[in-house]
C-alpha positions as CSV (number, residue, x, y, z in Angstrom):
1,M,-51.4,-18.2,-2.3
2,T,-50.7,-15.0,-4.3
3,D,-47.1,-13.8,-4.5
4,K,-48.1,-10.5,-2.8
5,R,-49.6,-12.5,0.1
6,A,-46.5,-14.6,0.4
7,V,-44.4,-11.5,0.4
8,L,-46.5,-9.9,3.2
9,E,-46.3,-13.1,5.2
10,T,-42.5,-12.6,5.5
11,L,-43.3,-9.3,7.3
12,E,-45.4,-11.2,9.8
13,E,-42.7,-13.8,10.2
14,Y,-40.2,-11.1,10.9
15,A,-42.5,-9.5,13.5
16,A,-43.1,-12.8,15.3
17,A,-39.3,-13.6,15.3
18,Y,-38.5,-10.1,16.6
19,C,-41.1,-10.2,19.3
20,T,-39.9,-13.6,20.6
21,K,-36.2,-12.6,20.2
22,D,-35.6,-15.7,18.1
23,I,-32.3,-14.8,16.4
24,E,-32.2,-18.0,14.3
25,R,-35.7,-17.5,13.0
26,Q,-35.0,-13.8,12.4
27,M,-31.9,-14.5,10.3
28,A,-33.7,-17.2,8.4
29,I,-35.9,-14.5,6.8
30,F,-32.9,-13.1,5.1
31,D,-31.1,-14.6,2.1
32,D,-28.2,-16.9,2.8
33,G,-25.7,-14.7,1.1
34,D,-23.4,-12.4,3.0
35,D,-24.3,-9.4,0.7
36,I,-27.5,-8.6,2.7
37,S,-27.9,-5.3,4.4
38,V,-29.9,-3.5,7.1
39,I,-30.3,0.2,7.8
40,G,-31.9,0.9,11.1
41,T,-33.2,4.1,12.8
42,G,-30.1,4.7,14.8
43,A,-27.2,6.8,13.5
44,D,-24.8,3.8,13.7
45,E,-27.2,1.2,12.4
46,L,-25.7,0.6,8.9
47,C,-25.0,-3.1,8.6
48,A,-23.8,-5.3,5.8
49,G,-23.3,-9.0,6.1
50,R,-24.9,-11.7,8.3
51,S,-22.7,-11.3,11.3
52,D,-23.2,-7.5,11.6
53,I,-26.9,-7.8,11.1
54,Q,-27.2,-10.5,13.7
55,A,-25.2,-8.4,16.1
56,L,-27.5,-5.4,15.5
57,F,-30.6,-7.6,16.2
58,L,-29.1,-9.0,19.4
59,R,-28.2,-5.4,20.6
60,N,-31.8,-4.4,19.9
61,F,-33.1,-7.4,21.8
62,S,-31.0,-6.5,24.8
63,Y,-32.5,-3.0,25.1
64,A,-36.2,-3.9,24.8
65,T,-38.8,-6.5,24.0
66,A,-41.1,-5.8,21.1
67,T,-44.7,-6.9,21.9
68,K,-46.5,-6.0,18.7
69,F,-45.9,-4.8,15.1
70,Q,-49.0,-2.7,14.1
71,W,-49.2,-2.4,10.3
72,H,-50.8,0.8,9.1
73,W,-50.0,0.8,5.4
74,T,-48.2,-1.5,3.0
75,N,-47.5,-1.4,-0.7
76,V,-46.0,-4.4,-2.6
77,T,-44.3,-4.1,-6.0
78,L,-43.4,-7.3,-7.8
79,R,-41.1,-7.5,-10.8
80,G,-40.1,-11.0,-12.0
81,G,-38.4,-12.8,-9.1
82,C,-38.0,-9.6,-7.0
83,A,-40.3,-7.7,-4.6
84,V,-40.2,-4.4,-2.8
85,V,-42.4,-3.6,0.2
86,A,-42.9,-0.1,1.5
87,A,-44.7,0.0,4.9
88,R,-45.6,2.3,7.7
89,L,-46.0,0.7,11.1
90,T,-45.8,1.2,14.8
91,I,-43.6,-1.1,16.9
92,H,-44.8,-1.5,20.5
93,L,-42.0,-2.1,23.0
94,D,-41.5,-2.9,26.6
95,T,-38.3,-1.2,27.9
96,G,-36.7,-0.9,31.3
97,E,-38.3,2.5,31.5
98,G,-41.8,1.3,30.6
99,P,-43.8,0.8,27.4
100,M,-42.9,2.7,24.2
101,Q,-44.3,3.0,20.7
102,V,-42.0,3.7,17.8
103,P,-43.5,4.9,14.5
104,V,-41.4,3.5,11.7
105,R,-41.3,3.6,7.9
106,W,-39.9,0.5,6.2
107,T,-38.6,-0.6,2.8
108,V,-37.8,-4.3,2.3
109,S,-36.2,-5.7,-0.9
110,M,-36.6,-9.4,-1.5
111,V,-35.8,-12.1,-4.0
112,N,-37.7,-15.3,-4.7
113,K,-35.4,-18.3,-4.3
114,N,-36.8,-21.9,-4.6
115,E,-40.4,-20.6,-4.2
116,K,-39.5,-18.7,-1.0
117,W,-39.2,-14.9,-0.5
118,K,-35.9,-14.0,1.1
119,W,-34.9,-10.5,2.3
120,L,-31.9,-8.8,0.8
121,H,-32.3,-5.5,2.4
122,R,-34.4,-3.8,5.1
123,H,-34.4,0.0,5.7
124,A,-36.2,1.5,8.7
125,S,-36.6,5.2,9.4
126,T,-38.7,7.6,11.4
127,A,-40.3,10.6,9.9
128,A,-38.3,13.9,10.1
129,G,-39.6,15.7,13.2
130,S,-38.1,19.0,11.9
131,Q,-40.2,18.9,8.7
132,E,-43.8,20.1,9.0
133,E,-46.5,18.3,7.1
134,G,-47.0,19.8,3.7
135,N,-43.4,21.0,3.4
136,A,-40.9,19.3,1.0
137,Y,-37.9,20.2,3.2
138,P,-37.3,21.2,6.8
139,V,-38.2,24.9,7.1
140,G,-35.5,27.2,8.5
141,S,-32.6,24.8,7.9
142,S,-29.6,26.0,6.0
143,V,-26.4,24.4,4.8
144,D,-23.3,26.6,4.7
């Protein structure tokens, strides 16, 4: 198996664990150290350390059930024992108010430890709705 394939398999493992709300499986994707981090799409979703990250995932699990991660684009960069994945995906969710689809952009930083890729950081964001396609910045915004 190529390193790129092994890296991408961690994304599938993450998706499977997230969809089944398996917190132990979810956390096993990350490095064992307490210096891991996650940035989510919510304004308050800035987490460092295993306990804060686990609490974030458990909170997310309580709000909705993910049914599918639909990958649209991925790019893998490998340098020595490190990898960075950039991705665009849609997460399909079942909520108390019905089904929902969330378009997300991801960056995942990983390290290879004992022949296994482990996540150090995951950043998720949504595209800026205030910025029209083709513009470098939101039009009409100003900072005083």
